[in-house]
Backbone as a ProteinNet text record, in pm:
[ID]
protein_1_A
[PRIMARY]
MNLTNPLVYGAPIFIALIALELSYSKTRDNKKLYNWKDLLSSLSLGIGSAVIGALMKTVSMILIFNFAYELFNPIVDGVRTNIMGWESFGYAWYIWIFCMLLDDYTYYWFHRQNHMVRFLWAAHIVHHSSDNFNLGTAVRNGWFTIFYKPFFYVWIVIIGFPPEMLVVCLGIEALWQFQLHTQYIKNLGFLEKFVNTHTMHQVHHAQNIEYMDKNHGGFLNIFDRIFGTWKELDESIDIKYGVSTPPNSYNLYVILTHEYKNIWNDMKKSKNWGDKFMYIFGPPGWSHDGSSLTIKQTRKKLKQEKIAAD
[TERTIARY]
-2101.4	-2014.9	-1862.3	-1802.8	-1653.8	-1561.6	-1473.4	-1382.8	-1241.9	-1141.7	-1007.8	-933.7	-865.8	-794	-684.2	-666.8	-591.3	-437.8	-414.9	-268.3	-217.5	-296.2	-258.6	-165.1	-234.4	-160.1	-53.7	-71.2	23.2	154.2	185.6	286.6	390	382.1	489.9	542.5	429.5	445.1	535.2	532.5	600.8	752.5	783	919.7	988	919.8	972.1	999.5	923	935.1	1061.6	1068.1	1178.7	1315.1	1307.1	1445	1463.9	1370.7	1368.4	1433.8	1392.9	1423.7	1577.7	1605.5	1724	1840	1821.6	1894.9	1943.3	1834.3	1859.3	1926.5	1901.5	1981.7	2119.7	2163.7	2281.6	2374.1	2309.6	2388.9	2389.9	2280.2	2265.5	2252	2207	2152.6	2219.6	2171.1	2207.9	2242.9	2360.6	2421	2368.3	2346.1	2316.6	2163.4	2067.3	1943.3	1898.6	1962.6	1937.7	2069.7	2038.4	2128.9	2105.6	2206.3	2163.4	2106.2	2160.9	2113.1	1970	1963.1	1832.7	1739.8	1752.8	1666.6	1620.4	1739.6	1699.1	1592.3	1624.5	1537.9	1393.4	1382.8	1245.5	1186.9	1255.4	1186.5	1141.4	1223.7	1200.8	1076.5	1061.7	950.5	813.4	841.1	731.7	688.6	755.1	736.6	656.5	715.9	648.2	502.8	500.6	365.1	268	307.4	214.6	165.9	249.7	211.8	114.9	139.8	43.3	-76.2	-63.8	-170.9	-258.2	-205.3	-292.1	-374.6	-311.1	-380.7	-498.6	-465	-561.7	-661	-661.1	-740.5	-879.6	-840.1	-955.4	-1009.3	-920.8	-972	-1068.5	-1024.4	-1080.2	-1220.6	-1219.7	-1341.5	-1433.6	-1391.4	-1500.2	-1540.2	-1435.5	-1461.7	-1495.9	-1452.4	-1477.8	-1589.7	-1555.6	-1612.9	-1750.7	-1743.4	-1848.2	-1952.3	-1899.7	-1998	-2074.2	-2002.9	-2061.4	-2156.6	-2123.1	-2216.8	-2351	-2329.3	-2458.3	-2527	-2462.4	-2531.6	-2621.6	-2550.2	-2618.4	-2690.9	-2691.9	-2750.3	-2817.7	-2908.3	-2981.7	-3062.7	-3095.5	-3196.5	-3336.2	-3417.5	-3534.4	-3640.5	-3723.5	-3807.8	-3737.6	-3625.6	-3517.7	-3460.6	-3443.2	-3364.8	-3260.9	-3142	-3031.7	-3065.1	-3108.5	-3145.9	-3084.4	-3030.6	-2958	-3045.9	-3004.5	-3081.8	-3147.5	-3088.3	-3144.1	-3253.8	-3286.8	-3401	-3375.7	-3243.9	-3222.1	-3176.9	-3195.2	-3156.7	-2978.5	-2948.8	-2775.4	-2740.9	-2618.3	-2551.2	-2521.9	-2553.5	-2482.1	-2367.7	-2346.2	-2222.6	-2222.9	-2338.3	-2322	-2201.1	-2164.2	-2041.7	-2029	-2144.6	-2122.1	-2123.2	-2163.7	-2136.9	-1997.2	-1933.8	-1775.5	-1701.2	-1738.7	-1669.5	-1712.1	-1834.4	-1866.1	-1775.6	-1766.9	-1688.6	-1557.6	-1488.2	-1365.7	-1341.6	-1437	-1427.7	-1421.7	-1501.2	-1520.3	-1388.6	-1338.2	-1220.6	-1109.6	-1095.3	-997.1	-1000.9	-1123.3	-1168.8	-1093.3	-1139.7	-1111.7	-946.9	-883.3	-731.8	-660.2	-729.9	-673.4	-665.7	-783.8	-790.3	-706.1	-715.3	-632.1	-477.9	-445.9	-301	-266	-351.1	-324.5	-312.3	-402.2	-399.1	-256.4	-224.5	-84.3	35.9	12.4	112.4	93.9	-26.6	-78.9	-91.3	-100	-122.7	14.9	93.1	221.3	211.7	97.1	106.1	96.8	22.6	-12.6	107.3	174	296.5	399.2	417.5	502	501.5	387.2	368.2	388	358.3	358.3	504.7	581.8	715.8	798.3	769.6	850.6	836.1	747	737.3	838.2	833.2	921.4	1056.1	1097.6	1230.9	1357.6	1341.6	1452.1	1480.3	1619.9	1656.5	1664.6	1601.1	1601.5	1444	1445	1305.5	1317.6	1250.6	1255.4	1138.4	1129.1	1013.8	1039.5	1157.4	1171.2	1125.1	1140.6	1069.7	904.5	856.9	707.6	644.3	740.3	702.3	761.4	822.2	860.1	756.6	677.6	543.5	556.3	498.8	509.4	398.1	426.9	346.6	223.5	255.7	138.9	25	47.2	-53	-173.1	-139.2	-257.9	-346	-323.2	-405.2	-521.8	-486	-596.8	-657.8	-605.5	-632.5	-785.5	-835.5	-970.1	-1081.3	-1034.5	-1137.6	-1166.8	-1072.1	-1094.1	-1188.2	-1199.6	-1270.1	-1412.3	-1435.7	-1554.5	-1685	-1679.4	-1790.5	-1849.7	-1757.7	-1814.7	-1899.7	-1880.2	-1961	-2086.8	-2058.6	-2182.9	-2280.3	-2251.9	-2368.6	-2416.7	-2355.1	-2411	-2337.4	-2200.9	-2113.2	-2059.7	-2091.1	-2038.5	-1878.5	-1854.1	-1720.1	-1599.5	-1659.4	-1555	-1526	-1631.4	-1611.1	-1497.7	-1514.4	-1430.9	-1288.4	-1267.3	-1145.9	-1091.1	-1161.2	-1093.7	-1039.4	-1122.3	-1096	-969.4	-962.8	-839	-698	-727.6	-633.5	-582.4	-677.2	-658	-578.8	-625.8	-543.6	-406	-368.7	-250.8	-141.4	-199.7	-143.3	-98.5	-192.3	-152.5	-45.2	-62.2	37.1	181.9	201.3	308.1	391	333.1	401.2	436.5	382.7	418.1	561.3	618.6	744.7	858.5	855	985.1	997.1	1124.4	1160.7	1178.3	1150.5	1174.6	1055.2	934.9	816.6	808.2	806.9	807.9	663	654.8	539.2	444.2	312.2	204.6	111.7	153.8	72.1	-68.2	-174	-294.4	-355.4	-299.2	-348	-299.7	-183	-146.9	-266.2	-335.3	-439.8	-545.7	-571.7	-655.7	-599.2	-499	-449.3	-321.3	-321.8	-183.1	-85.5	22	122.3	242.1	359.5	489.3	573.9	553.6	632.2	556.9	429.9	359.8	406.8	421	457.5	616.7	682.1	822.9	828.3	716.3	714.5	686.6	578.7	538.4	635.5	733.2	844.8	964.9	956.8	1071.8	1060.5	1168.4	1184.1	1212.3	1227.8	1224.3	1126.7	1144.3	1034.7	918.5	934.8	848.2	754.3	796.3	712	669.2	699.9	644.7	516.6	429	304.1	223.1	256.5	182.8	141.1	56.8	10.5	-28.4	-130.3	-170.6	-259.4	-290.4	-389.1	-342.8	-462.4	-430.4	-435.2	-549.7	-555.6	-555.2	-621.7	-668.2	-597.8	-562.2	-515.8	-617.2	-744.9	-838.7	-882.4	-860.2	-885	-760.4	-646.4	-531.9	-562.1	-609.9	-616.2	-745.3	-840.3	-951.5	-916	-851	-822	-691.8	-630.3	-504.8	-370.7	-358	-219.9	-159.8	-207.2	-148	-18.2	77.3	208.8	267	290	370.6	501.9	576.4	715.3	789.1	873.8	960.5	1092.3	1124.5	1246.8	1360.3	1356.9	1467.8	1489.8	1425.2	1458	1523.3	1624.3	1712.8	1624.4	1571	1490.1	1574.4	1554	1604	1502	1515.9	1410.5	1445.5	1330.2	1351	1271.1	1312.3	1250.7	1362.5	1292.6	1411.6	1435.3	1376.3	1417.8	1425.7	1529.3	1545.7	1574.4	1575.7	1622.9	1774.4	1826	1961.4	2023.4	1947.6	1966.5	1901.7	1956.2	1906.4	1814.6	1824.5	1759.4	1620.6	1546.1	1404.4	1318.5	1381.9	1314.7	1336.4	1454.1	1479.7	1392	1377.6	1312	1155.5	1106.8	966.8	922.5	1026.8	987.2	1056.2	1134.5	1231	1147.3	1019.9	948.3	875.5	829.2	755.3	852.5	983.9	1086.4	1103.7	1102.4	1117.5	995.4	874.4	771.3	784.4	815.2	845	925.9	1042.9	1141.1	1088.5	999.2	970.6	853	782.7	677.1	744.1	851.8	917.6	979.7	984.4	1044.2	935.2	807.4	726.2	623.3	613.1	533.3	365.5	332.9	197.1	149.8	14	-29.3	-85.9	-129.2	-172.3	-67.3	52.7	171	212.1	184.6	228.6	107.6	-3.8	-101.8	-77.4	-15.3	10.8	124.1	213.7	341.7	298	176.7	116.2	43	-63.9	-154.1	-150.2	-65.5	-40.4	29	46.9	122.6	282.4	348.1	505.9	555.5	649.3	736.4	684.8	554.8	508.2	596.3	616.3	684.8	622	628.7	564.8	655.6	792.1	864	945.4	897.4	943.5	1083.1	1115.1	1255.9	1249	1120.9	1107.2	980.3	969.3	852.9	769	651.2	557.9	603.7	547.7	571.8	526.1	385.2	318.7	415.8	454.4	534	673.2	722.8	840.5	835.6	731.9	689.7	676.6	580.2	555.7	659.6	751	876.5	966.4	985.2	1068.7	1011.4	861.1	810.3	827.7	824.9	835.9	995	1084.1	1217	1251.5	1165.4	1195.2	1129.6	1030.2	972.6	1069	1114.6	1210.2	1353.9	1385.6	1490.9	1486.1	1358.4	1321.9	1309
1860.7	1837.5	1852.7	1943.6	1980.4	1883.7	1802.2	1709.8	1742.3	1723.4	1747	1603.8	1610.2	1477.4	1465.7	1354.1	1337.5	1339.5	1329.7	1335.1	1487.7	1572.6	1720.4	1729.5	1644.1	1646.7	1550.7	1433.3	1328.6	1353	1452.1	1489.7	1523	1625.4	1662.4	1542.8	1457.9	1356.1	1251.9	1249.5	1144	1184.1	1318.2	1384.1	1356.6	1359.6	1359.2	1207.9	1128.8	974.3	926.1	963.1	923.5	979.8	1091.7	1162.5	1079.7	1048.1	946.4	816.3	771.8	639	641.9	735.7	762.3	791.4	863.6	896	772.1	702.5	579.3	476.1	445	355.7	389.5	516	563.4	563.4	590.1	627.4	478.5	414	294.9	155.6	159.8	12.9	-29.8	15.6	-51	80.8	101.5	214.3	195.4	64.4	43.3	46.6	62.8	66	170.8	300	409.4	430.3	440.5	492.3	645.4	727.5	864.9	894.8	862.2	873.1	828.4	713.5	624.5	713	753.3	830.9	980.9	1024.4	1163.6	1140.5	1022.1	997.6	961.7	903.9	851.7	979.2	1079.9	1199.6	1291.8	1280.5	1362.7	1320.4	1184	1121.9	1135.8	1126.4	1175.1	1322.1	1413	1530.7	1558.3	1501.9	1528.7	1445.7	1348.6	1270.2	1341.2	1440.2	1509.4	1620.9	1690.1	1806.5	1757.3	1652.9	1596.2	1541.8	1477.2	1423.1	1544.9	1660.5	1777.4	1826.9	1832.5	1873.5	1776.7	1631.8	1547.3	1511.2	1548.1	1550.2	1642.7	1751	1848.8	1776.8	1725.1	1661.3	1531.6	1450.3	1346.5	1381.2	1483.4	1515.7	1586.6	1671.8	1740.7	1676.7	1627.7	1555	1420.5	1363	1210.5	1168.3	1188.2	1153.9	1222	1361.5	1428	1417.5	1397.8	1387.3	1258.9	1138.2	1026.2	1008.4	1096	1101.5	1166.8	1274.4	1349.2	1282.6	1192.4	1143.7	1019.7	949.6	829.3	847.3	966.5	1001.7	1151.5	1143	1294.9	1313	1437.5	1480.9	1455.7	1382	1356.9	1385.5	1490.1	1550.3	1597.8	1644.7	1709.1	1609.4	1466.5	1376.5	1304	1304.8	1230.7	1099.3	1047.2	918.1	847	714.2	639.3	592.6	599.7	560.4	403.5	326	202.8	200.5	329	324.8	361.8	343.3	355.1	508.9	565.4	685	669.7	795.2	781.1	801.9	751.3	727	863.4	860.5	1006.9	962	1041.9	1052.1	964	870.2	798.2	724.9	689.9	624.8	483.9	417.4	278.5	307	405.1	433.7	442.6	525.1	542.8	422.7	315	175.7	96.6	116.1	51.3	94.4	226.1	298.8	243.5	252.1	204	47.9	-22.7	-160	-165.5	-106.7	-98.1	-36.6	71.6	133	35.8	-42.9	-164.8	-275.6	-299.7	-416.3	-355.5	-240.1	-177.7	-165.4	-124.8	-112.9	-237.9	-357	-479.2	-503.7	-478.4	-525.4	-422.2	-284.1	-197.1	-211.7	-261.8	-297	-418.7	-533.6	-644.7	-634.5	-548.2	-530.5	-432.3	-380.8	-299.3	-397	-525.4	-620.4	-723.3	-722.8	-809.9	-771.1	-641.2	-606.9	-511.4	-532	-481	-341.4	-274.2	-127.8	-65.1	-116	-67.4	-84.7	-195.6	-222	-126.6	-89.4	19.7	147.8	179.1	303.5	269.2	135.4	102.4	49.2	14.1	-49.5	54.3	184.5	290.3	274	246.2	218.7	105.6	7.9	-103.6	-122.3	3.5	1.1	25.9	45.6	57.9	-59.8	-111	-227.8	-189.7	-87	-67.8	-84.7	-106.4	-115.4	-31.1	109.3	180	265.5	371.1	479.8	563.7	593.6	665.6	606	464.6	405.3	413.4	454.2	453.6	578.1	680.3	784.3	785.7	675.8	657.2	615.2	705.2	675.7	712.5	645.4	652.4	781.5	867.1	977.8	939	844.8	792.3	716.5	660.5	591.7	666.2	820.8	880.8	928.1	892.6	924.3	832	703.6	600.7	546.9	578.4	530.5	560.4	682.5	721.4	639.4	566.9	502.3	361.1	323.1	185.3	213.2	335.6	368.5	430.1	481.4	554.8	482.3	356	269.3	296	340.2	359.3	477	593.2	700	672.6	587.3	567.5	474.3	420	336.5	440.3	554.5	630.9	706.2	660.9	725.5	851.7	965.8	1088.2	1089.3	1170.3	1185.5	1213.4	1317.8	1366.5	1250.3	1178	1047	958	939.1	851.1	897.6	1022.4	1093	1091.3	1120	1083	940.2	849.7	696.2	674.1	727.4	706.8	777.7	857.2	931.7	852.6	794.8	712.8	588.2	544.4	415.4	445.5	573.1	598.8	616.7	674	691.7	541.5	443.2	315	252.1	278.6	216.3	277.7	409.4	454.4	401.4	379.8	334.8	173.8	113.9	-38	-60.1	62.1	39.6	62.6	-1.7	-26.1	-157.5	-197.6	-310	-322.7	-203	-211.3	-253.1	-262.8	-309.4	-467.4	-562	-698	-752.5	-879.7	-941.8	-877.5	-866.7	-798.1	-891.9	-1017.1	-1109.1	-1138.3	-1127.3	-1142.3	-1076	-945.7	-855.7	-923	-988.8	-1070.3	-1145.8	-1192.8	-1278.8	-1226.5	-1079.4	-992.9	-864.3	-822	-685.9	-690	-616.6	-624.8	-540.3	-620.5	-563.6	-564.4	-501.1	-457.8	-583.9	-684.4	-802.6	-859.6	-838.7	-877.6	-774.3	-653.9	-579.2	-585.6	-653.5	-684.7	-781.7	-883.9	-992.5	-922.8	-823.5	-764.9	-699.2	-638.8	-574	-670.4	-770.9	-867.4	-907.6	-936.7	-1009.5	-1151.4	-1202.4	-1356	-1414.8	-1530.9	-1587.1	-1637.7	-1665.4	-1721.6	-1603.8	-1490.5	-1367.9	-1269.6	-1296.6	-1200.5	-1212	-1089.5	-1093.3	-1147.6	-1125.3	-1151.5	-1025.9	-1031.5	-949.8	-793.1	-810	-675.7	-583.1	-633.4	-557.3	-437.8	-351.7	-213.7	-228.7	-205.8	-223.9	-384.7	-449.5	-586.7	-684.6	-813.9	-904.9	-1012.7	-996.1	-1096.2	-1119.3	-1021.4	-1043.4	-1117.9	-1085	-1166.6	-1315.5	-1325.9	-1475.6	-1544.9	-1464.4	-1513.2	-1539.2	-1450.8	-1475	-1536.4	-1584.4	-1665.4	-1600.2	-1482.7	-1407	-1369	-1431.9	-1424.5	-1492.6	-1435.9	-1503.2	-1448	-1539.5	-1525.5	-1488	-1389.1	-1382.6	-1502.5	-1564.1	-1662.2	-1616.8	-1610.7	-1576.8	-1631.1	-1762.7	-1833.2	-1805.8	-1713.6	-1663.3	-1534.1	-1516.3	-1386.8	-1298.5	-1191.3	-1095.7	-1035.3	-1017.9	-935.8	-832.9	-711.3	-632.9	-562	-511.8	-440.3	-511.9	-506.7	-587.3	-646.1	-743.6	-823.7	-739.7	-625.1	-540.4	-399.4	-368	-253.4	-134	-9.7	103.7	126.2	63.5	81.8	234.8	317.8	466.7	534.9	658.7	738.7	865.6	864.6	958	953.5	1054.2	1046.6	999.4	1074.8	1026.1	868.6	810.4	677.8	605.3	638.3	550.6	550.6	667.2	675.4	623.5	601.6	547.7	432.4	365.1	253.6	138.1	104.1	-17.9	21.8	154.3	173.9	141	170.5	138	-7.1	-78.2	-225.1	-287.6	-228.9	-269.1	-237.3	-115.7	-85.3	-183.2	-205.6	-305.4	-433.9	-490.2	-621.7	-636.3	-527.6	-529.3	-538.9	-484.1	-510	-623.4	-718.9	-866.1	-946.3	-911	-994.8	-900.2	-958.6	-868.7	-913.8	-989.6	-1048.7	-941.4	-896.4	-778.6	-839.4	-964.8	-1033.2	-1030.5	-1066.4	-1073.1	-926.3	-825.7	-686.2	-642.7	-695.7	-648.3	-723.7	-844.2	-915.1	-830.2	-804.5	-737.3	-599.2	-553.8	-422.1	-457.7	-544.5	-575.1	-732.9	-796.9	-919.2	-901	-1021.2	-1002.8	-983.4	-903.9	-885.7	-1024.6	-1010.3	-1146.5	-1221.9	-1194.8	-1265.4	-1255.9	-1363.6	-1332.8	-1441.6	-1409.1	-1488.5	-1623.4	-1591.5	-1705.5	-1780.8	-1747.7	-1820.6	-1742.7	-1652.2	-1600.7	-1540	-1510.8	-1466.6	-1501.6	-1524.8	-1594.2	-1514.7	-1523.9	-1460.6	-1535.1	-1474.8	-1533.5	-1653.3	-1681.8	-1814.9	-1929.2	-1872.7	-1967.5	-2009.5	-1911	-1951	-2042.5	-2023.6	-2108	-2248.6	-2247.8	-2390	-2463.8	-2387.2	-2450.9	-2498.2	-2409.9	-2472.8	-2578.4	-2584.8	-2708.7	-2830.8	-2818.6	-2926.3	-2987	-2895.6	-2915.6	-2995.4	-2953.5	-3012.5	-3164.4	-3164.8	-3312.7	-3403.9	-3343.4	-3430.3	-3449.8	-3364.2	-3384.1	-3490.4	-3498.3	-3584.5	-3724
756	865.9	831.9	881.7	844.1	929.2	856.4	929.5	870.1	956.5	916.9	897.4	786.3	769	867.8	943	1058.9	1010.9	884.1	836.5	846.7	867.8	882.1	1013.1	1120.8	1244.7	1248	1167.4	1165.7	1120.1	1017.6	932.2	1034.5	1118.9	1224.2	1313.1	1360.4	1433.3	1354.5	1227.1	1154	1153.9	1141.3	1118.4	1258.2	1382.9	1496.7	1531	1501.4	1513.4	1431.6	1302	1213.9	1291.3	1322.5	1397.5	1515	1596.1	1724	1686.1	1588.4	1563.8	1492.7	1408.2	1356.8	1449.2	1541.6	1657.6	1731.8	1786.4	1856.1	1797.2	1675.2	1589.4	1559.6	1543.9	1516	1632.6	1748.1	1873.4	1970	1950.8	2067.4	2009.9	1888.5	1853	1723.8	1599.7	1475.6	1365	1353.1	1281.2	1144.7	1094.7	946.9	925.4	1033.2	1006.8	908.7	912.4	804.3	720	588.2	507.2	467.2	481.1	470.3	316.5	241.2	92.8	75.1	114.2	111.2	178.5	298.7	378.2	303	262.7	160.9	70.9	-3.2	-102.8	-61.8	46.7	119	149.7	213.4	258.6	139.5	30.4	-88	-158	-148.9	-221.6	-133	-8.1	87.7	85.7	75.5	69.1	-77.7	-176.2	-301.3	-320.7	-231.7	-233.4	-142.5	-34.1	33.5	-49.4	-129.7	-203.3	-298	-366.7	-482.1	-409.4	-300.2	-213.7	-168.1	-130.9	-87.9	-214.9	-329.8	-465.9	-498.2	-492	-529.2	-424.1	-299.2	-199.7	-243.9	-297.1	-351.5	-471.4	-571.5	-685	-645.2	-546.3	-505.3	-455.2	-354.4	-289.5	-366.2	-461.9	-544.5	-669.9	-754	-870.1	-859.2	-764.1	-756.2	-639	-529.9	-409.8	-402.9	-402.2	-395.9	-507.2	-617.7	-764	-728.6	-698.4	-690.7	-569.9	-456	-359.9	-382	-446.4	-493.4	-599.6	-676.4	-793.6	-728.2	-654.2	-589.6	-466.8	-404.5	-280.4	-287.4	-366.2	-385	-249.5	-249.8	-140.6	-200.6	-137.9	-163.3	-43.4	-74.4	38.5	166.4	127.8	239.8	313.2	263	312.7	227.2	262.8	168.7	163.1	31.9	22.9	-89.8	-58.2	-143.1	-276.6	-390.8	-500.5	-506.1	-392.6	-372.2	-274.4	-218.9	-111.9	17.9	58.9	205.9	236.8	354.3	393.8	398.7	358.8	351.4	488.7	519.7	648.2	701	828.3	915.2	964	1110.1	1175.5	1301.9	1322.7	1455.2	1469	1588.2	1630.3	1553.9	1553.6	1471.4	1327.8	1279.9	1124.1	1106.9	1189	1197.9	1178.8	1267.3	1285	1154.8	1108.1	981.3	850.8	857.5	752.9	753.1	868.9	900.9	838	884.1	824.4	692.1	614.2	462.9	413.1	478.3	431.6	441.4	556	555.8	454.4	432.6	343.5	193.4	165.2	31.3	34.6	134.4	148.5	101.3	168.8	138.6	-0.3	-74.6	-218.4	-299.1	-275.6	-343.3	-331.3	-194.9	-185.2	-250.7	-243.6	-315	-461.7	-514.5	-660.3	-712.8	-609.3	-650.7	-654.8	-601.4	-608.9	-724.7	-771.9	-870.5	-1012.8	-1024	-1164.6	-1195.8	-1288.8	-1315.1	-1306.2	-1404.3	-1413.1	-1291.4	-1195.1	-1071.3	-985.7	-999.9	-917.1	-958.3	-1083.8	-1136.6	-1040.9	-993.6	-908.6	-771.1	-726	-576.3	-556.6	-646.3	-638.2	-549.7	-583.8	-522	-374.6	-306.8	-157.8	-111.8	-184.4	-182	-225.2	-285.5	-352.3	-264	-125.4	-35.6	6.8	25.6	97.7	244.7	298.7	429.2	482.4	631.1	667.5	790.2	793.1	905.6	892.3	985.9	966.2	845.3	802.7	678.7	561.7	554.6	448.3	438.1	558.8	566.4	473.2	464.3	371.4	236.5	192.6	59.5	-13.6	-65.9	-128.1	-289.6	-369.9	-505.1	-535.1	-634.8	-666.8	-747.2	-823.2	-934	-877.8	-757.2	-691.6	-651.4	-629.1	-570.1	-682.4	-813.6	-917.1	-926.6	-907.8	-918.2	-795.5	-679.9	-544.1	-506.9	-540.5	-514.4	-590.4	-692	-771.3	-716.1	-628.9	-554.3	-429.7	-379.2	-272.6	-290.5	-421.2	-447.7	-431.4	-419.9	-396.1	-253.8	-164.7	-21.6	-10.6	-93	-93.5	-175.1	-281.3	-367.2	-268.6	-203.7	-103.8	16.2	18.8	118.4	237.7	237.9	351.4	307.7	386.7	344.8	307.1	204.8	155.8	257.5	340.6	441	522.9	578.6	660.7	612.1	484.4	421.3	411.6	398.4	387.1	516.2	655	766.6	786.3	759	772.6	692.9	564.8	496.2	569.5	643.7	713.4	837.9	896.9	1017.1	968.1	861.2	800.1	784.7	711.7	679.5	808.9	910.8	1030.5	1093	1078.3	1149.2	1044.3	910.7	841.1	850.3	875.9	921.6	1014.7	1131.9	1241.8	1234.5	1141.4	1123	1068.1	1010.2	956.6	1060	1147.8	1256.4	1274.6	1314.7	1365.6	1525.5	1576.5	1726.8	1819.8	1737.6	1821.1	1772.3	1868.4	1842.4	1853	1879.7	1889.6	1980	1935.4	2023.2	2093.5	2095.4	2173.5	2113.8	2183.5	2152.5	2021	2020	1919.6	1772.3	1771.6	1640	1576.5	1644.3	1595.6	1503.7	1513.5	1433	1352	1433.6	1385.4	1311	1206.3	1121.6	1197.8	1231.5	1335.5	1254.4	1322.1	1281.1	1226.1	1283.5	1241	1112.9	1103.9	975.6	849.2	897.4	799.5	750.8	834.1	791.8	687.9	721.3	628.3	481.4	467.7	351.4	277.9	348.7	274.5	249.8	277.9	231.2	103	33.6	-89.9	-74.9	34.8	40.2	-25.7	-95.5	-170.4	-88.7	39.2	122.3	178.9	161.8	201.5	107.6	-23.1	-112.8	-135.5	-161.9	-180.8	-80.4	41.2	175.5	253.1	334	439	377.3	301.4	238.8	328.2	444.7	529	567	609.8	668	830.7	893.9	1039.4	1080.8	1008.7	1033.1	955.9	998.8	933.3	871.1	913.4	896.2	745.5	655	509.9	457.1	506.9	464.5	497.7	596.5	667.5	568.8	545.9	475.7	328.3	262.4	122.2	86.2	190.9	172.3	139.4	198.4	182.9	321.9	427.7	552.1	580.8	634	648	796.6	887.4	995.4	981.3	1070.4	1073	1120.9	1056.1	1096	1147.1	1261.9	1319.8	1266.6	1218	1164.8	1015.2	964.2	824	857	769.6	750.2	660.4	687.8	601.8	503	392.5	305.8	243.5	274	241.3	101.8	36	-98.5	-209.1	-319.9	-442.5	-520.8	-611.5	-682.8	-808.2	-851.2	-954.4	-904.2	-817.4	-754.6	-857.8	-824	-916.8	-907.4	-816.4	-795.5	-806.4	-765.2	-773.5	-658	-605.1	-535.1	-585.4	-728.6	-814.8	-818.2	-774.3	-761.6	-882.3	-1004	-1133.3	-1156.2	-1141.9	-1145.3	-1069.4	-954.3	-852.3	-890.8	-928.2	-978	-1095.6	-1186.9	-1325.6	-1395.5	-1284	-1337.1	-1375	-1314.9	-1346.8	-1480.1	-1508.3	-1634.2	-1741.1	-1728.4	-1809.8	-1850	-1732.2	-1737.1	-1830.5	-1806.4	-1879.8	-2036.3	-2062.1	-2207.2	-2265.8	-2198	-2253.9	-2259.4	-2173.4	-2180.6	-2307	-2325.3	-2420.3	-2558.1	-2574.8	-2713.8	-2748.4	-2628.5	-2660.3	-2760.5	-2756.8	-2822.9	-2932.6	-3034	-3134.1	-3115.4	-3043.7	-3002.9	-2911.2	-2943.6	-2864.9	-2745.9	-2742.4	-2606.6	-2517.4	-2553.7	-2478.8	-2434.1	-2505.4	-2463.5	-2365.2	-2381.6	-2274.7	-2132.7	-2159.9	-2033.8	-1952.1	-2034.6	-1979.8	-1895.1	-1935.2	-1859.1	-1763.2	-1772.4	-1697.6	-1641	-1659.4	-1578.3	-1462.8	-1394.3	-1264.5	-1284.1	-1197.9	-1211.7	-1240.3	-1320.2	-1333.2	-1458.1	-1487.1	-1617.6	-1750.3	-1801.7	-1940.3	-2040.3	-2176.8	-2272.2	-2301.7	-2255.8	-2296.3	-2189.8	-2068.7	-1927.4	-1885.3	-1942.1	-1905.3	-1782.3	-1722.2	-1595.1	-1548.2	-1410.1	-1363.8	-1248.1	-1241.5	-1125	-997	-882.7	-754.2	-748.7	-795.2	-786.6	-877	-994.7	-1078.2	-999.9	-934.9	-880.9	-755.2	-692.8	-577.6	-612.1	-729.6	-773.8	-832.5	-902.7	-941.2	-828.4	-724.7	-613.7	-553.9	-537.7	-464.6	-567.8	-699.4	-774.4	-779.2	-762.4	-750	-603.5	-507.5	-376.1	-381.3	-438.4	-443.9	-540.8	-637.5	-731.7	-642.3	-564.4	-489.8	-371.1	-324.8	-215.8	-270.4
[MASK]
++++++++++++++++++++++++++++++++++++++++++++++++++++++++++++++++++++++++++++++++++++++++++++++++++++++++++++++++++++++++++++++++++++++++++++++++++++++++++++++++++++++++++++++++++++++++++++++++++++++++++++++++++++++++++++++++++++++++++++++++++++++++++++++++++++++++++++++++++++++++++++++++++++++++++++++++++++++

């Protein structure tokens, strides 16, 4: 069955919506919502990501997803059968829903690990590196994330879902993620109980200590709620967007590589190989001498200081 990635149709819509939000903010609402140089950097990163993504789609489908699908779901007596014994999945409507749920679950852990493993964060930080939150930021994607993302999702085709079905589900997820990057859509009422919404994604992009490493979900927020990473937007908190270690540049090379440079510099601080390993694969902020703290360590320290003050 030949299926088209929804992002093929989404790209021109992305551009149109960015132009609409940009025009509205500059003429009627908030002239500071968009910074021209920042927007140019975001669009350039988005174009590069789209080009690399188009190439990697072929690699993902042929060398990873298709290979895994054929290996674990061979044709036995004319029927595609998983090596565990069940018939591989077809294209019934309920199979599509199940695939989307598995995609969303995987997205949560993929996204969360991008925030918890510093080497992965070095690629993902590109998306968070702007101190603006708008639809332009939505296309500000790191180029290196694309190379390891398929390995998080390959298990879905291994258990029997067709590779093209998974690719479509990934595209649908990306469409939803794009439109979350706007401040113009407020609380969605009942939907806030189970859907990952615009206010929740504002929390995710904030560098306020209360909000960091929260709301990693794709379509749904149930996995954030289950695994303890959900946080509701507090209107009394003045949000500061961006990251604590920004690139401080509009240069694409600097934006794409600055955190790798930071990792390298931190590795040179200790001769211990265990410390070097932690600087690469430990959580962002980890240090062997306490000169910098992880988010969990920072929250714990602030809590202790508050208790001591009381």
